N, C-alpha and C positions, 0 to 999 in steps of 0.2 A: 402534761403540765397546764395546761389550759382549762383542763376538768379541773381540778384541784382549786388553779383561781378565779372560775368562776361556782363554783361549787360553796368558795367561804366566803364571796361577796355576797352569793344568794340569803345564807345562812346569816350573815353579817345582818341584813337589811330585815331578811325576819324579824329575830331578834331584836333589831334595835326598832323597829314601828309597829311588834305583835305579839311576841313573848316574852316575856321575864324568862331569861337565861336561870337564875340564881334562884326561881321558883319554879321553875318547869321539870313534871315528870319524866321518867324515864321516858314513859311510854311519849310524850308531846317530845323529846327532843330527837326519837325516834321518827318522828312523823318530819320534825324540822327537816330532819339527815336525808331523807327520803325525800322530799317537796325540793333541797337544794340539787340533791342527786341528779332528780329527773331535769331540773333543768339545767344541772350542767349535761348531760347526756342529749338535751337538746340540739344546747351549743353546738356537743364537738358532732352531731350528725349535720348541721346543717354546715359547718364549717370543713367539713370532710365529706359530704355528699361531692363535688363534681370530680374531686381525685378519685374518688372509688367509682363512682360512674365512668371516666375516661380509661382506668386500669383494667373493670369490665368490659368496655371497647376493642382495648389494644388486643389483650387477652382470648376475644370471637373469633377477632378479624387477620385474615393473615398481610403481610406488608408486602408493598412491590417488592420487586429482584433492587435491590439495592437503595431499598429506602432505611432509612435512619428512623431511631425512634423518637427525636425529636419532631422530626416532619412530620411523623404519623401521630404524633398527640397534637400539632399543632392543627392537621387535617382533621382532627375528631372534633377538635375544640369549636373549631367553624363548622362544621357538621352540626355538632348538639345547641352552639347556643346559650346564652343563660338559662333559658326555661328547660333544656334540653339534656341539659347537666344536671339538676334536679328532678328529675325524671328517678319516681320509686323513694322519693324523702319520706313520705307518710307514712312504708311499712319500715323506713331505715328509723326515723323519730319511735316509733312502738321501740322499736328491737332495741336501740342502743340508748334510747330514754330511759326503759325499765329497767335493763342488765344496770346500768349505770345508777341508777336511784337504791338498786338493792346493795351494790358495789359500795355504795357512800353511809348505808342504812348500819352495812356491816361496820365500816370502817369508824365513823362517828360514835356506836356504839362501845369499839372495841378503844376510841381512845378515852372515853366518858370510863370506863371499868379499871381501864391501867389507871388513870388518872394523872392522861397527857394534856398538859398546858399547851396553848400555842394555836394560832388556826384563829377562831372565830373569838375576839374578846375586846370587847366592847370600853370602854373607857370613860367614865362616867366623872 
């Protein structure tokens, strides 16, 4: 859901400030969808990176006898710190950003072909 909100807000800003949606070509609309999707993918990657890092760590390390999942997560979070929980963010930005950009390019083009309204509609 957050990806869709970020995508719609990014596209809304592009159409409000740079591109006239009513006269934009199909190619320009696809470019806006790609760019907005990339921004949405970056936001998703940044937000989900700490949890993904902790999930990877908890799956790689064995817990002590009697140690619960919550206490393991707290221990891992303390060991990693804020900086450590964003380890590998560059690769994740590339992977999630490009994948999401492609998804939203397809999503936007399907919306356009079907004549679906909603989403980015600027009142003038």
